[in-house]
ZASEDO-561000 format. One record per atom (N, C-alpha, C): atom name; x, y, z. Coordinates in steps of 0.001 Angstrom, whole numbers, always signed. Layout:
! residues N
@a->CA; east->X; north->Y; up->Z
...
This chain:
! residues 119
@a->N; east->+667; north->-1475; up->+312
@a->CA; east->+38; north->-197; up->-89
@a->C; east->+1049; north->+1132; up->-62
@a->N; east->+2074; north->+1037; up->+143
@a->CA; east->+3082; north->+2561; up->+350
@a->C; east->+2884; north->+3033; up->+1236
@a->N; east->+2678; north->+2605; up->+2383
@a->CA; east->+2265; north->+3187; up->+3897
@a->C; east->+3684; north->+3292; up->+4563
@a->N; east->+3791; north->+3820; up->+5914
@a->CA; east->+4889; north->+4062; up->+6556
@a->C; east->+4476; north->+4816; up->+7815
@a->N; east->+5425; north->+4387; up->+8425
@a->CA; east->+5247; north->+4760; up->+10230
@a->C; east->+4119; north->+4183; up->+11042
@a->N; east->+4398; north->+2910; up->+10794
@a->CA; east->+3718; north->+1922; up->+11605
@a->C; east->+4177; north->+2033; up->+12741
@a->N; east->+2716; north->+2488; up->+13954
@a->CA; east->+2637; north->+2641; up->+15404
@a->C; east->+1850; north->+2098; up->+16249
@a->N; east->+2061; north->+1234; up->+16843
@a->CA; east->+1316; north->+515; up->+18073
@a->C; east->+714; north->+1662; up->+18672
@a->N; east->-709; north->+2164; up->+18720
@a->CA; east->-1312; north->+3105; up->+19814
@a->C; east->-1642; north->+2547; up->+20604
@a->N; east->-2677; north->+1305; up->+21003
@a->CA; east->-3178; north->+349; up->+22009
@a->C; east->-3430; north->-730; up->+21682
@a->N; east->-3451; north->-1497; up->+22824
@a->CA; east->-3570; north->-3253; up->+22986
@a->C; east->-4924; north->-2554; up->+23687
@a->N; east->-5478; north->-3468; up->+23997
@a->CA; east->-6844; north->-3209; up->+25077
@a->C; east->-7551; north->-4611; up->+24694
@a->N; east->-8595; north->-4661; up->+25659
@a->CA; east->-9806; north->-5719; up->+26086
@a->C; east->-10977; north->-5091; up->+25328
@a->N; east->-11724; north->-5589; up->+24535
@a->CA; east->-12685; north->-5073; up->+24206
@a->C; east->-13706; north->-4744; up->+25086
@a->N; east->-14363; north->-3584; up->+25606
@a->CA; east->-15362; north->-3799; up->+26678
@a->C; east->-16883; north->-3249; up->+26134
@a->N; east->-17957; north->-3692; up->+27143
@a->CA; east->-19359; north->-3614; up->+26524
@a->C; east->-19636; north->-2055; up->+25938
@a->N; east->-18849; north->-1062; up->+26195
@a->CA; east->-18980; north->+571; up->+26084
@a->C; east->-18396; north->+405; up->+24818
@a->N; east->-17672; north->-317; up->+24074
@a->CA; east->-16907; north->-695; up->+22861
@a->C; east->-18050; north->-1017; up->+21603
@a->N; east->-18795; north->-1951; up->+22032
@a->CA; east->-19662; north->-2902; up->+21031
@a->C; east->-21155; north->-2295; up->+21444
@a->N; east->-21449; north->-1449; up->+22114
@a->CA; east->-22668; north->-899; up->+22571
@a->C; east->-23042; north->-163; up->+21236
@a->N; east->-24325; north->-488; up->+20705
@a->CA; east->-24586; north->+648; up->+19452
@a->C; east->-24974; north->+1609; up->+19670
@a->N; east->-25718; north->+1894; up->+20731
@a->CA; east->-26369; north->+3111; up->+21199
@a->C; east->-25367; north->+4300; up->+21677
@a->N; east->-23876; north->+3416; up->+22073
@a->CA; east->-22813; north->+4426; up->+21914
@a->C; east->-21692; north->+4662; up->+20726
@a->N; east->-21944; north->+3819; up->+19979
@a->CA; east->-20897; north->+3663; up->+18839
@a->C; east->-19732; north->+4485; up->+18776
@a->N; east->-18680; north->+3830; up->+19901
@a->CA; east->-17196; north->+4512; up->+19681
@a->C; east->-16621; north->+3477; up->+20082
@a->N; east->-15307; north->+3706; up->+19821
@a->CA; east->-13912; north->+2532; up->+19881
@a->C; east->-13220; north->+3497; up->+20940
@a->N; east->-12844; north->+3541; up->+22527
@a->CA; east->-12615; north->+4313; up->+23407
@a->C; east->-10835; north->+4067; up->+23057
@a->N; east->-10414; north->+5071; up->+23285
@a->CA; east->-8955; north->+4507; up->+23498
@a->C; east->-8037; north->+5447; up->+24632
@a->N; east->-8572; north->+5171; up->+25723
@a->CA; east->-7874; north->+5779; up->+26776
@a->C; east->-6604; north->+6159; up->+27011
@a->N; east->-6292; north->+7691; up->+27191
@a->CA; east->-4713; north->+8204; up->+27324
@a->C; east->-3884; north->+7196; up->+28379
@a->N; east->-4622; north->+6759; up->+29312
@a->CA; east->-3531; north->+6021; up->+30555
@a->C; east->-3144; north->+4357; up->+29656
@a->N; east->-3738; north->+4205; up->+28441
@a->CA; east->-3542; north->+2864; up->+28061
@a->C; east->-2815; north->+2957; up->+26632
@a->N; east->-2565; north->+4339; up->+26006
@a->CA; east->-2399; north->+4709; up->+25003
@a->C; east->-377; north->+4367; up->+25118
@a->N; east->+166; north->+3857; up->+23699
@a->CA; east->+1423; north->+3149; up->+24387
@a->C; east->+2178; north->+4763; up->+23601
@a->N; east->+1898; north->+5224; up->+22993
@a->CA; east->+2826; north->+6544; up->+22677
@a->C; east->+1866; north->+7281; up->+22065
@a->N; east->+1860; north->+8795; up->+22066
@a->CA; east->+1241; north->+9811; up->+21645
@a->C; east->+1537; north->+10194; up->+20415
@a->N; east->+2814; north->+9800; up->+19718
@a->CA; east->+4010; north->+10016; up->+18781
@a->C; east->+3136; north->+9550; up->+17404
@a->N; east->+1766; north->+9260; up->+17687
@a->CA; east->+1604; north->+8855; up->+16323
@a->C; east->+758; north->+10393; up->+15455
@a->N; east->+718; north->+11130; up->+16215
@a->CA; east->+152; north->+12295; up->+15977
@a->C; east->+1139; north->+13021; up->+15566
@a->N; east->+906; north->+14096; up->+14359
@a->CA; east->+1812; north->+15108; up->+14320
@a->C; east->+1365; north->+16398; up->+14767
@a->N; east->+2227; north->+17184; up->+15088
@a->CA; east->+1829; north->+18571; up->+15871
@a->C; east->+729; north->+19058; up->+14943
@a->N; east->+233; north->+19071; up->+14343
@a->CA; east->-990; north->+19769; up->+13724
@a->C; east->-1933; north->+19178; up->+13930
@a->N; east->-2031; north->+17677; up->+14002
@a->CA; east->-3203; north->+16632; up->+14496
@a->C; east->-3656; north->+16943; up->+15961
@a->N; east->-2672; north->+17184; up->+16514
@a->CA; east->-2707; north->+17565; up->+17991
@a->C; east->-3480; north->+18660; up->+18488
@a->N; east->-2841; north->+19517; up->+17761
@a->CA; east->-3584; north->+20939; up->+17618
@a->C; east->-5291; north->+20815; up->+17452
@a->N; east->-5226; north->+20226; up->+16460
@a->CA; east->-6800; north->+20300; up->+15916
@a->C; east->-7646; north->+19446; up->+16865
@a->N; east->-6941; north->+18365; up->+17256
@a->CA; east->-7841; north->+17757; up->+18235
@a->C; east->-8028; north->+18434; up->+19944
@a->N; east->-6764; north->+19038; up->+20128
@a->CA; east->-7028; north->+19924; up->+21205
@a->C; east->-7838; north->+20998; up->+21143
@a->N; east->-8160; north->+21664; up->+19922
@a->CA; east->-9254; north->+22470; up->+19473
@a->C; east->-10442; north->+22034; up->+19337
@a->N; east->-10726; north->+21015; up->+19966
@a->CA; east->-12113; north->+20080; up->+19600
@a->C; east->-12560; north->+20292; up->+18141
@a->N; east->-11812; north->+19887; up->+16961
@a->CA; east->-11624; north->+19436; up->+15786
@a->C; east->-11803; north->+18193; up->+15777
@a->N; east->-12617; north->+17052; up->+15123
@a->CA; east->-12722; north->+15945; up->+14787
@a->C; east->-11914; north->+15863; up->+13569
@a->N; east->-11232; north->+14396; up->+13410
@a->CA; east->-10745; north->+14579; up->+12106
@a->C; east->-11206; north->+13198; up->+11709
@a->N; east->-11171; north->+13113; up->+10237
@a->CA; east->-11869; north->+12057; up->+9279
@a->C; east->-10404; north->+11435; up->+9031
@a->N; east->-10640; north->+10119; up->+9500
@a->CA; east->-9403; north->+9350; up->+9033
@a->C; east->-9692; north->+8054; up->+8333
@a->N; east->-8829; north->+7303; up->+8241
@a->CA; east->-9189; north->+5780; up->+7280
@a->C; east->-8704; north->+4921; up->+7932
@a->N; east->-9710; north->+3753; up->+8389
@a->CA; east->-9762; north->+2519; up->+9463
@a->C; east->-9683; north->+1307; up->+8174
@a->N; east->-8623; north->+685; up->+8445
@a->CA; east->-8517; north->-867; up->+7814
@a->C; east->-8521; north->-1692; up->+9029
@a->N; east->-10068; north->-2527; up->+8596
@a->CA; east->-10445; north->-3106; up->+10137
@a->C; east->-10127; north->-4615; up->+9949
@a->N; east->-10339; north->-5376; up->+10790
@a->CA; east->-9553; north->-7135; up->+10656
@a->C; east->-9829; north->-7771; up->+9552
@a->N; east->-11183; north->-7375; up->+8776
@a->CA; east->-11574; north->-8387; up->+7549
@a->C; east->-11301; north->-7498; up->+6325
@a->N; east->-9797; north->-6585; up->+6893
@a->CA; east->-8845; north->-5760; up->+5351
@a->C; east->-10110; north->-4833; up->+4553
@a->N; east->-11230; north->-4481; up->+5304
@a->CA; east->-11859; north->-3561; up->+4591
@a->C; east->-11817; north->-2281; up->+5164
@a->N; east->-11636; north->-1392; up->+4185
@a->CA; east->-11441; north->+353; up->+4397
@a->C; east->-12507; north->+960; up->+4619
@a->N; east->-12784; north->+1957; up->+5954
@a->CA; east->-13840; north->+2538; up->+6105
@a->C; east->-13165; north->+4133; up->+6661
@a->N; east->-14164; north->+5376; up->+6403
@a->CA; east->-13628; north->+6154; up->+6988
@a->C; east->-14586; north->+6520; up->+8266
@a->N; east->-13618; north->+7163; up->+9159
@a->CA; east->-14113; north->+6957; up->+10451
@a->C; east->-13673; north->+8253; up->+10990
@a->N; east->-14561; north->+8944; up->+12050
@a->CA; east->-14330; north->+9805; up->+12764
@a->C; east->-13298; north->+9916; up->+13931
@a->N; east->-12182; north->+10409; up->+14058
@a->CA; east->-11286; north->+10410; up->+15335
@a->C; east->-11459; north->+11590; up->+16070
@a->N; east->-11373; north->+11420; up->+17257
@a->CA; east->-11973; north->+12313; up->+18257
@a->C; east->-11151; north->+12372; up->+19321
@a->N; east->-10829; north->+13703; up->+20155
@a->CA; east->-10418; north->+13331; up->+21704
@a->C; east->-11471; north->+13917; up->+22494
@a->N; east->-11810; north->+13552; up->+23332
@a->CA; east->-12437; north->+13589; up->+24534
@a->C; east->-12048; north->+14130; up->+26052
@a->N; east->-12108; north->+14811; up->+26633
@a->CA; east->-11911; north->+15022; up->+27881
@a->C; east->-12836; north->+15222; up->+28588
@a->N; east->-12882; north->+14261; up->+30064
@a->CA; east->-14024; north->+13643; up->+30686
@a->C; east->-13497; north->+14218; up->+32076
@a->N; east->-13517; north->+15156; up->+32607
@a->CA; east->-12828; north->+15914; up->+33996
@a->C; east->-11525; north->+15734; up->+33747
@a->N; east->-11154; north->+14919; up->+34472
@a->CA; east->-9693; north->+15116; up->+34698
@a->C; east->-8777; north->+13844; up->+33591
@a->N; east->-9522; north->+13028; up->+32968
@a->CA; east->-9414; north->+12158; up->+32193
@a->C; east->-9441; north->+12693; up->+30557
@a->N; east->-8901; north->+11927; up->+29699
@a->CA; east->-8944; north->+11811; up->+28446
@a->C; east->-8851; north->+10681; up->+27581
@a->N; east->-9451; north->+10765; up->+26573
@a->CA; east->-9181; north->+9431; up->+25689
@a->C; east->-9534; north->+10049; up->+24075
@a->N; east->-8821; north->+9025; up->+23200
@a->CA; east->-9575; north->+9452; up->+21847
@a->C; east->-10653; north->+8534; up->+21238
@a->N; east->-11121; north->+8818; up->+20748
@a->CA; east->-12346; north->+7962; up->+20426
@a->C; east->-12557; north->+7832; up->+18773
@a->N; east->-12859; north->+6609; up->+18194
@a->CA; east->-13525; north->+6356; up->+16746
@a->C; east->-14594; north->+6282; up->+16922
@a->N; east->-15419; north->+7220; up->+15843
@a->CA; east->-17052; north->+7226; up->+16118
@a->C; east->-17496; north->+7084; up->+14828
@a->N; east->-18822; north->+7432; up->+15008
@a->CA; east->-20145; north->+7527; up->+13861
@a->C; east->-20253; north->+6517; up->+12970
@a->N; east->-18723; north->+5964; up->+12005
@a->CA; east->-19096; north->+4855; up->+11361
@a->C; east->-18282; north->+3309; up->+12041
@a->N; east->-18731; north->+3372; up->+13468
@a->CA; east->-17795; north->+2250; up->+14169
@a->C; east->-18769; north->+1219; up->+14283
@a->N; east->-20185; north->+1175; up->+14436
@a->CA; east->-20997; north->-41; up->+14661
@a->C; east->-20836; north->-748; up->+13491
@a->N; east->-20921; north->-831; up->+12229
@a->CA; east->-20556; north->-1721; up->+10895
@a->C; east->-19350; north->-2114; up->+11353
@a->N; east->-18103; north->-1462; up->+11721
@a->CA; east->-17002; north->-2048; up->+12302
@a->C; east->-16958; north->-3540; up->+13111
@a->N; east->-17937; north->-3348; up->+14161
@a->CA; east->-18210; north->-4092; up->+15118
@a->C; east->-19136; north->-5364; up->+14677
@a->N; east->-20162; north->-5007; up->+13757
@a->CA; east->-20998; north->-6195; up->+13190
@a->C; east->-20100; north->-6683; up->+11951
@a->N; east->-19628; north->-6125; up->+11001
@a->CA; east->-18778; north->-7147; up->+10296
@a->C; east->-17707; north->-7933; up->+10748
@a->N; east->-17178; north->-7577; up->+11800
@a->CA; east->-15778; north->-7952; up->+12469
@a->C; east->-16400; north->-9322; up->+13705
@a->N; east->-17414; north->-9227; up->+13718
@a->CA; east->-18011; north->-10195; up->+14999
@a->C; east->-16965; north->-9511; up->+16269
@a->N; east->-16553; north->-7974; up->+16829
@a->CA; east->-16136; north->-7627; up->+18151
@a->C; east->-16998; north->-8022; up->+19188
@a->N; east->-16373; north->-8643; up->+19921
@a->CA; east->-17183; north->-9250; up->+21064
@a->C; east->-16167; north->-8585; up->+22261
@a->N; east->-17243; north->-8594; up->+23291
@a->CA; east->-16379; north->-8144; up->+24861
@a->C; east->-15703; north->-9039; up->+25171
@a->N; east->-14777; north->-8897; up->+25934
@a->CA; east->-13872; north->-9623; up->+26456
@a->C; east->-12773; north->-9842; up->+25308
@a->N; east->-12609; north->-9516; up->+24048
@a->CA; east->-11477; north->-10036; up->+22953
@a->C; east->-10707; north->-8777; up->+23018
@a->N; east->-9530; north->-9665; up->+22820
@a->CA; east->-8322; north->-8519; up->+22786
@a->C; east->-7991; north->-7948; up->+21307
@a->N; east->-7445; north->-6679; up->+20983
@a->CA; east->-7394; north->-5873; up->+19868
@a->C; east->-6080; north->-5308; up->+19755
@a->N; east->-5605; north->-4955; up->+18869
@a->CA; east->-4726; north->-3758; up->+18750
@a->C; east->-4857; north->-2471; up->+17881
@a->N; east->-4609; north->-1548; up->+18271
@a->CA; east->-4820; north->-439; up->+16865
@a->C; east->-3556; north->-5; up->+16667
@a->N; east->-3174; north->-73; up->+15439
@a->CA; east->-2072; north->+550; up->+14932
@a->C; east->-2300; north->+1436; up->+13930
@a->N; east->-1673; north->+2646; up->+13803
@a->CA; east->-1768; north->+3830; up->+13223
@a->C; east->-484; north->+3848; up->+11816
@a->N; east->-867; north->+4699; up->+10913
@a->CA; east->+212; north->+4661; up->+9695
@a->C; east->+167; north->+5739; up->+9140
@a->N; east->+920; north->+5930; up->+8276
@a->CA; east->+342; north->+7021; up->+7248
@a->C; east->+732; north->+6358; up->+5961
@a->N; east->-902; north->+6884; up->+5173
@a->CA; east->-549; north->+7095; up->+3594
@a->C; east->-782; north->+8387; up->+2853
@a->N; east->+78; north->+8557; up->+2343
@a->CA; east->+593; north->+9671; up->+1583
@a->C; east->+212; north->+10796; up->+2346
@a->N; east->+1298; north->+10708; up->+3779
@a->CA; east->+955; north->+11573; up->+4698
@a->C; east->-154; north->+11932; up->+5752
@a->N; east->-1092; north->+11186; up->+5562
@a->CA; east->-2562; north->+11078; up->+6205
@a->C; east->-2727; north->+10363; up->+7271
@a->N; east->-2873; north->+10481; up->+8223
@a->CA; east->-3357; north->+9633; up->+9307
@a->C; east->-4335; north->+8297; up->+8786
@a->N; east->-3686; north->+7066; up->+9388
@a->CA; east->-4795; north->+6064; up->+9186
@a->C; east->-4412; north->+5116; up->+10425
@a->N; east->-5518; north->+4065; up->+10451
@a->CA; east->-5346; north->+3079; up->+11623
@a->C; east->-5769; north->+1937; up->+11064
@a->N; east->-5309; north->+959; up->+11695
@a->CA; east->-5387; north->-655; up->+11719
@a->C; east->-5922; north->-1190; up->+12504
@a->N; east->-7157; north->-1876; up->+12559
@a->CA; east->-7382; north->-2542; up->+13723
@a->C; east->-7013; north->-4032; up->+13376
@a->N; east->-6398; north->-4778; up->+14659
@a->CA; east->-6069; north->-6260; up->+14553
@a->C; east->-6736; north->-6821; up->+15775
@a->N; east->-7922; north->-8086; up->+15506
@a->CA; east->-8207; north->-8794; up->+16179
@a->C; east->-6938; north->-9850; up->+16755
@a->N; east->-6441; north->-10335; up->+18154
@a->CA; east->-5843; north->-11506; up->+18712
@a->C; east->-6304; north->-12373; up->+18889
């Protein structure tokens, strides 16, 4: 694909809130993020300014989809989230509570992308 800069963002167990169709989001708590270096300075500023980003996600079935990447601040804790088109990813990949996944970031033509891997 000509991508570069593969970085492990998080490895986590899927919780009910990650597969709850009403919530429709995958949470990436700062406390579990391996490194924040996957964002460049401009992207970090956009998220700090409360501007969500449209990114490309390669799901475990190797299907690519556009998804919203955002930063939420909840009291004293912060998290990144993948939202909007998350429910079809859950359904199409049979993501289940208690299963382990990894979220990797990479660059395609300098644009931020993610890959979700089931372990």
